[in-house]
C-alpha positions as CSV (number, residue, x, y, z in Angstrom):
1,M,81.2,118.1,97.4
2,K,83.2,115.5,99.3
3,V,86.2,113.5,98.3
4,L,86.7,110.1,100.0
5,P,90.2,108.5,99.6
6,V,90.2,104.7,99.3
7,P,93.7,103.3,99.7
8,V,94.4,100.4,97.4
9,R,97.6,98.3,96.6
10,E,100.6,99.3,98.7
11,D,100.6,103.0,98.3
12,N,97.9,103.9,95.6
13,Y,94.7,105.8,96.2
14,A,91.4,105.4,94.5
15,Y,88.8,108.1,95.4
16,L,85.1,108.6,95.6
17,L,84.2,112.1,94.3
18,I,80.8,112.6,96.0
19,D,77.9,115.0,95.2
20,E,76.3,115.2,98.6
21,A,73.1,116.6,97.3
22,S,72.3,113.7,95.0
23,Q,74.3,111.1,96.9
24,S,75.9,110.2,93.6
25,A,79.6,109.6,93.1
26,A,82.5,109.0,90.6
27,A,85.0,106.5,91.3
28,V,88.5,107.8,90.5
29,D,91.1,105.1,89.5
30,P,89.1,102.2,91.1
31,Y,91.8,99.6,91.0
32,D,90.4,97.5,93.7
33,V,86.6,97.5,92.8
34,P,85.3,95.5,95.7
35,K,87.0,97.9,98.1
36,V,85.6,100.9,96.2
37,K,82.2,99.5,96.0
38,A,82.2,98.8,99.8
39,A,83.3,102.3,100.5
40,A,80.5,103.7,98.3
41,E,77.9,101.4,100.1
42,N,79.3,102.5,103.5
43,A,79.0,106.2,102.4
44,G,75.6,105.6,101.1
45,V,76.3,106.9,97.7
46,Q,75.7,105.5,94.1
47,I,78.5,105.2,91.8
48,V,77.5,106.9,88.5
49,A,80.8,107.3,86.7
50,G,84.4,106.0,86.6
51,I,87.3,108.4,86.1
52,T,90.8,107.4,85.0
53,T,93.8,109.6,85.5
54,H,96.1,107.7,83.1
55,H,96.5,104.3,81.6
56,H,99.2,102.8,83.9
57,F,97.9,99.5,85.3
58,D,98.1,100.5,89.0
59,H,95.5,103.2,88.2
60,S,93.4,101.6,85.3
61,G,93.9,98.0,86.2
62,G,90.4,97.7,87.8
63,N,88.6,99.2,84.9
64,Q,87.4,95.9,83.4
65,V,86.0,94.7,86.6
66,F,84.5,98.1,87.2
67,A,82.8,98.0,83.8
68,S,81.4,94.6,84.5
69,T,80.2,95.6,88.0
70,Y,78.6,98.9,86.7
71,P,77.8,98.1,83.1
72,D,75.7,101.3,82.5
73,V,78.2,103.7,84.0
74,P,80.6,105.8,81.7
75,I,84.4,105.6,82.1
76,Y,86.3,108.7,81.4
77,G,89.9,108.8,80.4
78,G,92.5,110.6,78.2
79,S,93.3,108.0,75.6
80,E,92.1,104.7,74.0
81,R,94.9,103.1,76.1
82,V,92.5,103.3,79.1
83,P,90.8,99.9,79.5
84,A,87.0,99.8,79.2
85,L,87.0,103.5,78.1
86,T,83.6,104.8,77.1
87,N,84.2,108.5,77.1
88,L,87.4,110.0,75.7
89,V,88.2,113.4,77.1
90,K,90.4,116.2,75.9
91,D,91.9,119.2,77.5
92,K,89.3,121.8,78.8
93,E,86.4,119.4,78.2
94,E,83.8,119.2,81.0
95,F,81.2,116.8,82.5
96,S,79.1,116.7,85.6
97,I,78.7,114.4,88.5
98,G,75.4,115.6,90.0
99,A,76.0,119.3,90.8
100,I,79.8,118.9,90.5
101,N,81.4,120.2,87.4
102,V,84.5,118.3,86.4
103,K,87.0,120.1,84.0
104,C,89.6,118.0,82.3
105,L,93.1,119.4,82.2
106,A,95.6,117.6,79.9
107,T,99.0,117.1,81.7
108,P,101.1,115.0,79.4
109,C,104.1,114.4,81.5
110,H,103.9,111.2,83.6
111,T,102.2,109.8,80.6
112,Q,101.0,111.3,77.4
113,D,97.4,110.5,78.4
114,S,97.6,112.0,82.0
115,I,94.5,114.1,82.9
116,C,94.0,116.2,86.0
117,Y,90.4,116.6,86.8
118,Y,89.4,119.8,88.4
119,A,86.2,119.4,90.3
120,T,84.1,122.4,91.6
121,D,80.7,123.1,92.9
122,A,78.8,126.1,94.2
123,N,81.0,126.2,97.3
124,S,84.4,126.0,95.7
125,T,87.1,128.5,96.5
126,H,89.7,130.3,94.5
127,P,92.0,128.1,92.4
128,G,94.9,128.7,94.8
129,G,93.0,127.1,97.5
130,T,92.2,124.0,95.3
131,T,92.9,120.8,97.3
132,V,95.4,118.4,95.8
133,Y,94.7,114.6,95.9
134,N,97.6,112.3,95.2
135,G,97.7,109.1,93.1
136,H,100.2,107.6,95.6
137,E,101.3,108.1,99.1
138,Y,104.8,109.3,98.0
139,T,104.9,112.5,100.2
140,K,107.7,111.4,102.5
141,G,109.9,110.4,99.6
142,N,109.0,113.5,97.6
143,L,110.0,115.7,100.6
144,A,113.4,114.0,100.8
145,F,114.0,114.6,97.1
146,A,112.9,118.2,97.4
147,K,115.3,118.8,100.1
148,S,118.1,117.4,97.9
149,V,117.6,119.8,95.2
150,D,116.0,122.8,97.0
151,P,117.7,122.6,100.4
152,E,117.2,126.3,101.4
153,N,113.5,126.4,100.7
154,P,111.8,127.4,104.0
155,A,108.5,126.1,103.0
156,L,109.8,122.5,103.2
157,A,109.8,122.7,106.9
158,R,105.9,123.0,106.8
159,L,105.6,120.1,104.4
160,E,107.9,118.1,106.8
161,G,105.5,118.9,109.5
162,I,102.6,117.5,107.6
163,V,104.5,114.3,106.8
164,H,105.5,113.7,110.5
165,K,102.0,114.2,111.7
166,N,99.9,112.3,109.1
167,K,100.4,108.8,107.8
168,I,97.9,109.7,105.0
169,T,98.8,113.1,103.4
170,T,96.6,113.2,100.4
171,G,94.0,116.1,100.5
172,L,96.0,118.0,103.1
173,T,97.7,120.4,100.7
174,T,96.7,123.0,98.0
175,I,97.9,124.1,94.6
176,A,99.3,127.3,96.4
177,D,101.2,125.0,98.8
178,E,102.6,123.0,95.8
179,K,103.9,126.1,94.2
180,Q,105.9,126.8,97.3
181,W,107.6,123.5,97.8
182,N,107.1,121.3,94.8
183,P,110.4,121.3,92.8
184,F,108.5,120.6,89.6
185,M,106.4,123.7,90.1
186,R,109.5,125.9,90.8
187,L,111.4,125.4,87.6
188,D,112.3,129.1,87.4
189,S,113.6,129.3,91.0
190,A,117.4,130.0,91.5
191,S,117.8,126.8,93.5
192,I,116.2,124.6,90.9
193,Q,118.0,126.3,88.1
194,K,121.2,125.7,89.9
195,A,120.4,122.1,90.7
196,T,119.7,121.3,87.1
197,G,122.2,123.5,85.3
198,G,119.3,125.9,84.0
199,G,118.2,126.4,80.4
200,E,114.8,126.1,78.8
201,M,112.0,125.0,81.0
202,S,111.6,121.7,79.1
203,A,115.3,121.0,79.6
204,V,115.1,121.8,83.4
205,M,112.1,119.6,83.8
206,D,113.7,116.7,82.1
207,E,117.0,117.0,84.0
208,L,115.0,117.3,87.3
209,R,112.9,114.2,86.3
210,D,116.2,112.3,85.6
211,Q,117.6,113.4,89.1
212,K,114.4,112.1,90.7
213,N,114.6,108.7,88.9
214,N,118.1,108.2,90.0
215,Y,117.6,109.6,93.6
216,R,118.7,107.0,96.2
217,G,117.7,108.8,99.3
218,E,114.5,108.1,101.3
219,W,111.9,106.7,99.0
220,P,108.9,104.4,98.9
221,A,109.7,100.7,98.1
222,L,108.0,101.1,94.8
223,S,109.9,103.5,92.8
224,C,108.3,105.6,90.1
225,K,111.3,104.9,87.9
226,R,109.7,101.6,86.8
227,Y,106.8,103.5,85.3
228,R,108.8,106.0,83.3
229,R,108.4,105.8,79.5
230,K,111.1,106.9,77.3
231,G,110.6,110.5,76.0
232,T,108.1,111.4,78.7
233,L,108.3,113.4,82.0
234,D,106.7,113.2,85.3
235,V,105.2,115.6,87.8
236,F,106.2,115.5,91.4
237,G,103.4,114.5,93.8
238,C,100.5,114.5,91.3
239,I,97.7,111.9,90.5
């Protein structure tokens, strides 16, 4: 299994999820279809599926063109709001891309139809070592926000090193890493409880999300605040 990032827009990522044995691939959030198509041709793989993480335009906006370009290819997504959807998926449903098994994990925070896709093959490791691929190159801004709410966290020094050494950070961290430095995965830590005023986990999450929306420190030009829907939450650094 191989994952090939394809930068699109200013800071978005599309991906090719490649089964190397069959040289088949799924295109994840193929916003810029010509660019994704060229990447597939350069890699010598055939696109056999489209995967949409959620319905927001900067992730699903290429779906209609993708469907026209690949008319016989299924498009997976978490709700009918996903353009050109052919295969509606629910939590814990699975499908295959060649020898790759893809498990759908519903994560209704950033949007109510957000799906994380957990891809494994015969060579996959323990879940803690699962590589994380981002929907945006927001790691630098995420680091700055994490420092503001979790300033004594020693793990942030390692994340800062990754940011300073790599212009592209997607695919360089794991779930185990995220549990050490991602504020939204540390809701029960003393520092995050203090920063948010504590309480039930849902209340802590909501307060933390509000703080991030209103954060005015170092941040990409395109703020995630513009994509926030009333009554929903977001997850730091996820697809």
